[in-house]
VMD Tcl script that draws the C-alpha trace (Angstrom):
set ca {
  {-44.75 47.77 15.73}
  {-44.96 48.92 19.31}
  {-42.61 51.43 21.07}
  {-42.12 49.03 23.93}
  {-41.05 46.20 21.52}
  {-38.58 48.56 19.73}
  {-37.10 49.61 23.11}
  {-36.75 45.92 24.04}
  {-34.84 45.16 20.83}
  {-32.60 48.21 21.42}
  {-32.10 47.13 25.14}
  {-31.02 43.63 24.17}
  {-28.79 45.02 21.39}
  {-26.99 47.29 23.80}
  {-26.55 44.48 26.32}
  {-25.03 42.35 23.62}
  {-22.67 45.06 22.55}
  {-21.56 45.71 26.11}
  {-20.70 42.21 26.42}
  {-18.67 42.29 23.26}
  {-16.82 45.59 24.30}
  {-16.41 44.99 28.03}
  {-17.21 41.27 28.95}
  {-20.31 42.13 31.06}
  {-23.79 43.75 31.32}
  {-22.84 47.21 32.22}
  {-19.91 49.44 32.82}
  {-18.68 47.99 36.03}
  {-14.88 47.55 35.74}
  {-14.76 49.81 32.81}
  {-12.97 53.17 33.18}
  {-15.10 56.27 32.59}
  {-13.82 57.27 29.26}
  {-14.49 53.82 27.81}
  {-18.00 53.77 29.33}
  {-18.85 57.22 28.03}
  {-17.59 56.45 24.59}
  {-19.62 53.26 24.44}
  {-22.74 54.92 25.43}
  {-22.16 57.76 22.93}
  {-22.14 54.94 20.26}
  {-25.31 53.47 21.65}
  {-26.90 56.91 21.02}
  {-25.67 56.81 17.43}
  {-26.96 53.22 17.08}
  {-30.44 54.29 18.42}
  {-30.57 57.21 16.02}
  {-29.69 54.94 12.96}
  {-32.34 52.46 14.14}
  {-34.92 55.29 14.44}
  {-34.09 56.49 10.90}
  {-34.47 52.99 9.43}
  {-37.99 52.63 11.13}
  {-39.25 56.23 9.91}
  {-37.45 56.86 6.68}
  {-36.74 53.44 5.06}
  {-38.66 52.69 1.79}
  {-40.76 50.08 3.67}
  {-41.55 49.31 7.17}
  {-38.65 47.00 8.07}
  {-38.49 43.98 10.42}
  {-36.49 45.60 13.07}
  {-35.57 42.26 14.77}
  {-34.05 41.06 11.51}
  {-32.24 44.50 11.16}
  {-30.81 44.05 14.67}
  {-29.88 40.45 14.09}
  {-28.06 41.45 10.93}
  {-26.24 44.31 12.78}
  {-25.06 41.79 15.50}
  {-23.81 39.26 13.06}
  {-21.82 42.09 11.35}
  {-20.64 43.40 14.76}
  {-19.26 40.07 15.79}
  {-17.68 39.36 12.36}
  {-15.84 42.63 12.47}
  {-13.82 41.32 15.41}
  {-12.64 38.07 13.93}
  {-13.97 35.05 11.95}
  {-14.64 32.96 14.95}
  {-16.61 35.34 17.03}
  {-20.31 35.02 16.32}
  {-23.93 35.76 17.39}
  {-26.44 32.97 17.53}
  {-30.22 33.89 17.72}
  {-32.41 32.11 20.17}
  {-33.47 29.49 17.62}
  {-29.98 29.03 16.28}
  {-28.59 28.58 19.82}
  {-31.32 26.06 20.75}
  {-30.61 24.05 17.57}
  {-26.88 24.19 18.41}
  {-27.39 22.78 21.87}
  {-29.78 20.13 20.68}
  {-27.54 18.80 17.90}
  {-23.97 19.57 19.02}
  {-23.48 16.10 20.44}
  {-25.37 14.10 17.60}
  {-22.79 14.64 14.85}
  {-20.89 11.31 14.64}
  {-20.19 11.54 10.95}
  {-18.82 14.29 8.62}
  {-17.85 14.91 5.01}
  {-14.08 15.36 5.75}
  {-13.59 19.14 5.69}
  {-12.03 21.43 8.27}
  {-13.82 24.65 7.90}
  {-13.74 28.25 9.21}
  {-14.86 31.53 7.78}
  {-13.01 33.98 5.43}
  {-14.25 36.94 3.18}
  {-17.61 36.60 5.17}
  {-18.50 33.12 4.07}
  {-17.65 29.59 5.13}
  {-14.19 28.58 3.89}
  {-12.44 25.21 3.48}
  {-9.19 25.05 5.49}
  {-8.31 21.58 4.55}
  {-9.72 18.36 3.30}
  {-9.10 14.97 4.92}
  {-7.52 12.45 2.49}
  {-10.02 9.59 1.47}
  {-13.04 11.51 2.68}
  {-16.10 12.36 0.71}
  {-14.96 15.89 0.30}
  {-11.69 14.69 -1.29}
  {-13.55 12.40 -3.61}
  {-15.58 15.37 -4.66}
  {-12.41 17.29 -5.46}
  {-13.01 19.90 -2.94}
  {-9.71 21.85 -2.16}
  {-8.19 24.24 0.51}
  {-9.67 27.71 -0.11}
  {-12.94 26.74 -1.69}
  {-15.73 28.91 -0.21}
  {-19.07 27.39 1.10}
  {-21.73 29.89 -0.09}
  {-24.63 28.21 1.59}
  {-25.58 24.89 3.43}
  {-29.03 23.38 2.96}
  {-30.22 26.60 1.27}
  {-29.02 28.88 4.10}
  {-26.38 31.44 3.42}
  {-23.15 31.09 5.41}
  {-22.81 34.94 5.19}
  {-24.60 35.29 8.54}
  {-23.87 31.95 9.84}
  {-21.50 31.27 12.78}
  {-18.60 29.02 12.39}
  {-20.15 26.66 15.05}
  {-23.38 26.41 13.12}
  {-21.50 25.78 9.92}
  {-19.62 22.90 11.35}
  {-22.69 21.58 13.08}
  {-24.76 21.49 9.69}
  {-21.94 19.61 7.92}
  {-22.03 16.91 10.59}
  {-24.85 14.21 11.17}
  {-25.70 10.67 11.21}
  {-23.73 8.19 9.03}
  {-25.49 7.74 5.62}
  {-27.27 10.96 5.70}
  {-26.56 13.61 3.10}
  {-25.89 17.36 3.19}
  {-26.14 19.75 0.17}
  {-24.18 23.00 -0.07}
  {-23.15 25.53 -2.63}
  {-19.33 25.54 -3.23}
  {-17.34 28.30 -4.92}
  {-14.26 26.80 -6.44}
  {-10.94 28.57 -7.24}
  {-11.10 30.59 -10.53}
  {-14.69 29.47 -11.05}
  {-17.28 32.35 -10.57}
  {-20.41 30.24 -10.45}
  {-20.89 27.86 -7.48}
  {-21.39 24.20 -7.71}
  {-24.22 22.37 -6.03}
  {-22.49 19.62 -4.06}
  {-24.26 16.76 -2.24}
  {-22.09 14.50 -0.02}
  {-23.01 11.52 2.12}
  {-21.67 11.78 5.60}
  {-19.41 8.94 6.91}
  {-17.21 8.19 9.77}
  {-14.03 9.83 8.63}
  {-10.70 8.41 9.85}
  {-7.50 10.52 9.23}
  {-4.74 8.47 7.55}
  {-2.01 7.00 9.67}
  {1.26 8.84 10.14}
  {3.29 8.64 6.90}
  {6.92 8.40 7.09}
  {9.66 8.04 4.41}
  {13.32 8.07 4.18}
  {15.18 10.40 1.66}
  {18.89 10.78 0.77}
  {20.07 7.26 1.63}
  {17.97 7.27 4.89}
  {19.74 10.51 6.17}
  {16.40 12.55 5.93}
  {13.36 11.34 7.93}
  {10.17 12.75 6.43}
  {7.08 12.77 8.63}
  {3.57 13.71 7.47}
  {1.16 13.63 10.60}
  {-2.15 14.78 8.89}
  {-3.58 15.64 12.37}
  {-2.03 16.70 15.66}
  {-4.01 14.59 18.15}
  {-2.27 13.39 21.38}
  {-1.83 9.91 19.85}
  {-0.42 11.25 16.67}
  {2.17 13.44 18.53}
  {3.05 10.46 20.55}
  {3.87 8.68 17.41}
  {5.97 11.46 15.92}
  {7.95 11.72 19.26}
  {8.47 7.91 19.13}
  {9.84 8.03 15.60}
  {12.24 10.97 16.60}
  {13.46 8.89 19.63}
  {14.12 5.94 17.25}
  {16.39 7.83 14.88}
  {19.97 6.65 14.97}
  {22.15 8.87 17.14}
  {25.03 8.87 14.80}
  {24.77 12.67 14.13}
  {23.98 12.32 10.40}
  {20.18 12.53 10.52}
  {17.81 15.35 9.49}
  {14.09 15.87 9.85}
  {11.51 16.97 7.32}
  {8.23 17.73 8.99}
  {5.34 18.19 6.49}
  {2.55 20.21 8.25}
  {0.73 20.98 5.02}
  {-2.94 20.53 5.26}
  {-2.67 19.79 9.07}
  {-5.62 21.73 10.56}
  {-7.03 19.31 13.15}
  {-5.43 19.10 16.66}
  {-5.35 20.70 20.10}
  {-3.10 23.63 20.85}
  {-1.42 21.84 23.67}
  {-0.36 18.99 21.26}
  {1.24 21.66 19.00}
  {3.30 22.89 22.06}
  {4.28 19.37 22.82}
  {5.44 18.84 19.30}
  {7.44 22.07 19.07}
  {9.04 21.13 22.35}
  {10.40 17.99 20.95}
  {12.52 20.20 18.63}
  {13.27 23.04 21.04}
  {15.59 22.71 24.03}
  {14.82 26.19 25.44}
  {13.06 29.38 24.62}
  {9.46 30.49 24.15}
  {7.08 28.29 22.21}
  {3.95 30.41 22.35}
  {1.90 32.63 24.60}
  {-1.95 33.11 25.04}
  {-3.27 36.61 25.79}
  {-6.62 38.22 26.38}
  {-8.31 40.98 28.32}
  {-9.87 38.69 30.97}
  {-7.55 35.61 30.37}
  {-4.34 35.57 32.38}
  {-1.44 35.66 30.17}
  {0.19 32.18 29.67}
  {3.66 31.80 28.30}
  {4.72 28.31 27.14}
  {8.34 27.73 27.29}
  {10.29 24.79 26.12}
  {10.94 22.16 28.81}
  {14.39 20.57 28.42}
  {13.11 17.26 29.77}
  {10.67 17.01 26.64}
  {13.34 17.89 24.18}
  {13.96 14.97 21.80}
  {16.40 15.94 18.87}
  {18.61 18.81 17.59}
  {18.67 17.24 14.07}
  {18.70 19.78 11.28}
  {15.04 20.52 10.55}
  {12.82 21.91 7.82}
  {8.89 22.32 8.24}
  {6.59 22.45 5.31}
  {3.54 24.62 5.51}
  {0.61 25.86 3.09}
  {-2.81 27.51 3.48}
  {-4.23 24.40 4.93}
  {-1.82 24.57 7.90}
  {-3.92 25.83 10.84}
  {-4.20 25.89 14.57}
  {-1.81 23.65 16.44}
  {0.29 23.13 13.41}
  {0.81 26.88 13.11}
  {1.94 27.02 16.67}
  {4.59 24.45 15.82}
  {5.70 26.39 12.69}
  {5.78 29.80 14.39}
  {7.96 28.53 17.15}
  {10.39 26.76 14.91}
  {10.79 29.75 12.62}
  {10.84 32.43 15.45}
  {13.35 30.42 17.66}
  {15.55 29.98 14.56}
  {15.41 26.12 15.16}
  {14.78 25.44 11.36}
  {13.40 26.78 8.12}
  {9.78 27.06 6.95}
  {9.11 26.21 3.36}
  {5.91 26.77 1.38}
  {2.98 29.32 1.66}
  {1.46 31.47 4.26}
  {-0.58 29.50 6.73}
  {-4.39 29.83 7.29}
  {-4.40 31.85 10.51}
  {-6.40 30.10 13.30}
  {-5.25 30.27 16.92}
  {-7.72 31.57 19.44}
  {-9.92 30.47 22.37}
  {-13.74 31.12 22.53}
  {-16.07 31.50 25.30}
  {-19.94 31.14 25.02}
  {-22.19 33.80 26.84}
  {-25.78 33.00 27.04}
  {-28.01 36.14 26.89}
  {-31.26 36.90 28.64}
  {-33.39 36.11 25.61}
  {-31.98 32.78 24.89}
  {-29.56 33.85 22.22}
  {-25.83 33.46 22.67}
  {-22.49 35.11 21.88}
  {-19.47 32.93 21.02}
  {-16.69 35.43 21.57}
  {-13.02 35.09 21.18}
  {-11.50 35.83 24.51}
  {-7.88 35.04 23.98}
  {-5.41 34.59 21.07}
  {-2.11 32.65 20.73}
  {0.99 34.60 19.87}
  {4.20 33.44 18.32}
  {7.53 33.84 20.22}
  {8.01 37.22 18.38}
  {4.63 38.46 19.62}
  {2.57 37.97 16.35}
  {-1.03 36.96 16.81}
  {-1.31 33.96 14.66}
  {-5.24 34.45 14.26}
  {-4.50 37.94 12.77}
  {-1.43 37.43 10.67}
  {-0.94 33.62 10.28}
  {2.63 32.48 9.73}
  {4.71 33.37 6.78}
  {7.61 30.92 5.75}
  {11.08 32.38 5.26}
  {11.42 30.31 2.21}
  {8.24 30.93 0.05}
  {7.37 28.43 -2.50}
  {3.88 28.43 -4.25}
  {2.05 25.07 -4.43}
  {2.45 23.38 -7.72}
  {-0.09 24.52 -10.48}
  {-3.10 22.40 -11.00}
  {-2.93 19.94 -13.93}
  {-5.46 19.74 -16.71}
  {-8.12 17.15 -16.10}
  {-7.26 13.66 -17.17}
  {-8.66 12.54 -20.53}
  {-8.18 9.61 -22.79}
  {-5.93 11.78 -25.00}
  {-4.26 13.46 -22.12}
  {-3.20 10.96 -19.41}
  {-2.55 12.81 -16.26}
  {1.18 12.90 -15.16}
  {2.09 12.95 -11.44}
  {2.34 16.50 -10.26}
  {5.77 17.62 -9.21}
  {5.79 18.66 -5.53}
  {7.76 21.97 -5.76}
  {7.48 22.56 -2.12}
  {8.77 19.21 -0.99}
  {11.66 19.37 -3.62}
  {12.73 22.84 -2.15}
  {12.58 21.48 1.32}
  {14.75 18.57 0.46}
  {17.20 20.93 -1.28}
  {17.42 23.08 1.76}
  {17.96 20.19 4.09}
  {20.65 18.86 1.95}
  {22.68 22.00 2.37}
  {22.31 21.86 6.20}
  {25.20 20.29 8.10}
  {24.13 17.43 10.25}
}
mol new
graphics top color blue
foreach p $ca { graphics top sphere $p radius 0.5 }
foreach p [lrange $ca 0 end-1] q [lrange $ca 1 end] { graphics top cylinder $p $q radius 0.2 }
display resetview
């Protein structure tokens, strides 16, 4: 392996790390101590690379070593930041607009591997009994360990009728299952609503937080009788799809004043989202249900309701997904997908880092035994829903 090639690999690696650390190709705009510290670390990196070349048991492929190091570097920041090689990025650009069908899973990365955030009801994934928290070990024979979230999502999408095969590690099952699903056009269920306690409690389960779905929820809130004897139970469990702005809109429907969220980053001007009184809809007593499948826009709603003391949160700790990414194309054709800003709750907690913990913790109901001829399956009791109703009954309308 030539010395010039090794130096090229090192130079590209340094450039990428400088982008990660400082947002550009060089120390401009960085104070002297930061710059000196970064270049000292580059010296350590070069020394490690040299030792690998000269002393490792076999002559290594330095390009693979560097690619692995870059994957690890980005993953050490957060699950959504990632490095794409030249071929990966070219593939991503070629196919990112082709995926018109999916298998019905919202995914991210946790513990180094692909992770299922939530499963859309009625989708191929639900029919395969895939659940929140299941880990995707590989897709199409490629490990998700060094796969970006963007590529993971892209590989799960495709043309209707085509299939995708992946290895899935289920809860409490050590050996992965090989799952093959046929991609389909997955449509989220309609807004589900129900009345409890002689119609005094309006239960709403949105499933997604798109603009249209938030419009529907706000319309239902406007339709509630104004007799002062109404309460709202908003079920955000397994709600992971939706835009942050729609989460802010929905929170505003319940908040007359106060901070809803903020967005902060080194190079992103801080934005603080405050409640607009003209968009406030109801002061009815409120309880919000959350679980591990509550992510993104739904977490913004939950955090605002809890921190502003507008209502109670019942259920499990949420997933932790609330950031904005920017793509940097690098000179060799590879790319960096970097988190540049994170959403914070009104109390200043970064949702991506710590998620949202309900003030009334209730674990999800235990799984039943599989249904058999001699063991007909009984409907599972929804302990979280029952607790939420109990809390609402005790609130004064």
